[in-house]
C-alpha positions, 0 to 999 in steps of 0.5 A: 261410265265412271263407277262413282256413287251419286252425289247430292248437291248442298246449297251451302257447299261448293259442288264437287268435281264432275266427270264429263257427261255427268247426269244432273237431276233437279227436283223443284217442289212448291212452284207453280210455273216451270223452273229453268236451268241456265248455264253462265260463265261457260257453262253448257248444258246439254239435253235438257229436259223438264217433266212436271210431276204434279201441279206444284212439282217439276223434275229437270234433267241435264248433261254436264259438258263443261265447267261453269256456273249452273243457276236454277230460276223460277218466277224470276228469281234464282232458286239455287246455283252451283259453280261446277267443275267438269273433269274432261273425259280423255281418250285412252292412252294406247301404245305398242309394246317392244318388238311387234311382228314375226320373231324369225323366219321359222316363226309363223306367229305374229307377236302383238305387245300392247298397253293401254289405260284409262281412267274409267275402264276400257271396253274394247280393244283391237289392232287394225292392220294395212299395207303401207304400199299395196301392190298394183291392182290390190284393194287399197281399202283392205284392212285386217282387224285382230280383237285383243282380249279384255277381262271386264272393264280394266282401267289399264292393261298390258299384255302379248298375244301371238295370233297365227295370221299365216292364213292371211294373204298378207302372211310374210309381208310388211304391214302398218298396224294401229291399236284402237282402244274404246273406253267405257264413255265410247271415246277412242284412242290410237296408238302410233303406227308401227310397221313390222312383218306378219308371221308366215308358214314355210312350205317346201313344196314348189306346187303348194307355193305356187298355189299360195301365190295364185290364192294370194293374187286372187284374194288381194283382188290383183286377179280376176277369177277368170284368170285364177281359174286358168292358173289353177288349171295349169297347176292341176295339169303339171306333173307333181303331186296334184296330178298324181293324187286323186283327192287333191286333183278333184279338190283343185277341179272343184275350186276351178269349177267354183270360180268359173260358176257365174251363179256365184257372186265374186265376193263368195267365190273369193272367200270360198276359194281362198279358204279351200286353197289354203287347205289344198296347200297344207294337204300337199305339203303334208303329202310331200313325203308320200305319207297319206296316214301322216297327212290324214292325221294332220287334217284330223288334228287341224279340223279337231283344233278348229272345232275346240277353238270354236267351242271355247270362243262361243263359251267365252262370248256367251258366258255359258259354262253349263254342263251341256257346253262342258260336254260338248267341249270334252267330246271335241278335246277327245277327238283332238286327243285321238287325232294327236295320237294317231299323228304321233303314231304316224311319225313313228311309222315314218321314222321306222320306214326311213331307217331313222334311229329311234330306240324305242318307238313305244316310248316315243309315242308314250312320251309325246301322248303324255306330253299332250295329255298334261296340256290337255288336262290343264286345257280342260281345268281352265274351261271348267272353271271359266277361264276361256282365255287360258284354255285358248292359250293352252290350245295355241300351245298345242297347235304350235306343237302340231305344226312343228310335228307336221314339219319334222324332218328325218334329221329332227327325228334322228336328233330325237333319237339321240336325245331319247337315248340319253334321257334313258341313260339318265333314268337308268343312272338315277335308278342305279343311284337310288339302288345304291342309296337303299343298299347302303341305308340297309347296311347302316341299319345292320350296324345300328341294329348291332349297336342298339342290341348291345345298348340293350344288353348293357342297360339290363346289366347295369340295371341288375348291378344297381339292384345290388347296390354295389358301387359301380365307379370302384368296379369300373376302375378295377375292371380291365379295359377290354371288359369296359369295351365289351360292356359298351358293346364294342370289340377290343383289338387283339393283344390288347393289354388289360391295363387294369389291376383288378381281377380278370374274368375267368375263362369258362369251361365246358358248357357253362354260361359265359360270366356276367358281362361277357358277350355269348360266343355264339352270338359273337361269332354270328355278328362277326359273320354278318360284318364279313358279309357287310364288308363284302357288300360294302365293297361291291357298292364301292365298285358299282359307285365307281362304274356310275361315276364313270358312266355319268361322266361319259354322258355329261363330261362332268363328275359330281364331287359328292361322288368322291366323298361317298367313295372314301366314306364307303371305304372307311366304313369297309375298313371299320367293319373289317376291324369289328367296329360298328360304331365307326362303320355306322358314322361312315356309312351315315356320311356315305348316304349324305354324300350319295343324297348330294350326288343325286342333286348334283346330277340333276344340276349337271343334267340342266345345262347339257340339252339331254333332258329337254323336251323334244322340239315338236312336243309341247313344253308344258309350264302351266300357269298357276301350278308352278310346274315347268317340266315337260312331263316325259316319262321317267322324269321328275317334275322339274324335268330331271330324271327321277330317283324312283324311275323304274321303281314304280314311283308315282309320276304325280308325286316328283316334287322331292318334297314331303307332305309337310313341304320339306325337302326329302331327308330334311327333319328326319333321322336317317334310320326309320326303323322301329326297332331303334332303342332309346336308352332310359336314364339309368342305362344313359347314366351307367354309359356315362360312368364307363365313358368317363373311366375310358377317358381317365385311362386314355389320359394315362399315358403309362399304359400300352401304346396300342390300347392308348391309340384305340382309346384315342380312336374311340373317343375322338367322335365325342 
């Protein structure tokens, strides 16, 4: 049982420590008479065997159980001796984890936390339950065993399972449980007993509760089968759902006939009747609202879940994950998926009949189907990769969700309606913010495009001047400020004084082309018209942002701080466009875009704590092990459960992590403008622009110039 390598004993070295139960093998050659193994000083040798291999060759085997001196003798002398230290094989250490039992009244699962360890591995674990004080007439020897999952032969294990024990007759009662662990050596260890309550399902139908009470008494042997049959006949004749529904009445009658059949032994009758009465109670509870379609869908879901659980258990027990087993499991999963879809549709139809305010029934069904589909995909992946334990966990999560779905009340659906409405508003607001960001980015592209065009024109002009070999520094010194600004592609404020002593450009006459360095009047007018249009668009974006801010505050009671910053930057950009200052407009628009991106994150953070974007109570909240995803998977939400910016934009539902292919957050490591038309000036153009900038700084330091010109130069040079 100990996974150690064989140890060869040397006569010149002390024997190492051995495990209890180690098998000693001795080969003796050159001895005509048989050798003997003797234990002294407390040494115990068990199962000693002697085998003659040849006329002068012997083989001896023995099991070592206690420490002491082991001596090998033959022909009256000692051939070898070893002082053995035998380590005892201790029982496994087993203990309960914190808070076993049902966690609450509405919880039908039983929490079983456990820890166990053994030096050489555990081979089997189970929880054994019994009732501390059996009811009068009940079988005192009855016990319930729940196997605990083990993968391989671990040396230590710490885990929690939450099985559904609500079908057992002890459900809802106090029980005492012990964890029993078996080591690979066969030794057993037990935990201290713990008393806790088993989880039980809530049944609202009085007839269903009465049937379950009769079932419990018969299953615990408190009542004879004849008395149980009479009690069931009385329940069948009482006014209520059993008498009014032909199918349930026939089911009850068949159970009574089973109990009254003398050819069926009592134990078989008890097992069969207990199972059938449980199904009948569930059917009565499902039909208490009079919805046959929903009740039938619940029956189909339970049957499909049981079939999937059986196939997963067979795959785990047999260790088979071949193609045939996968195909059979896939067929069972398809049946389960269809049954869940019918249950979702039945819930939606029932809400419509009860006038429950579900704003979008198709959207409700689609959200539920998508949530179950994600869990189903993970279950398939676990089963295909041989992770049967994880697949069973996924199935249990699905069973939990379908049970909550079965007990959904009109109030639950009304709360879901409000939740869906809030989620829809959140998706609309996320889409509106995405649209605002796109339009603001377009305005930045236009302003940057005009600046790039001016830079390219200036670069070409400076290259032409460089070919003439003239001294630019002197030329720049003689040019008026307005001309320098025009060469930089910037518009000078009206009525600005020239400020220079050099020659002024002469006005053109007729159709003659404009002097060198002056912009084309037609192009300048087109740019001015574009700025007016963009100014109006910017104003409209400000109004849309203000409305979005008010709507978000109404939904969550919070206002992201970045909204205010974005609004201020938009207003600055609008004023810069009115002044014809593309550089200032582009700078303000960049700040507005950054503020809008911050707004998106702040909106997501605000939505996290208000419960508006959580998964509906009876839909599976998909977490998935190993993928790190925790979102519910509802349509229009990102992977973290928040409204996606691409909602309604045709974005890919699977790529909602907010990261680019390099693993960076969106917007990191990239320029704001990705337009291929962006122009990067060459070395000569940058040098010319630098010389012009130096001349502008020189003039800004000359405080004798007109005040209007100095103020404009201060604003122009401030970003640098």
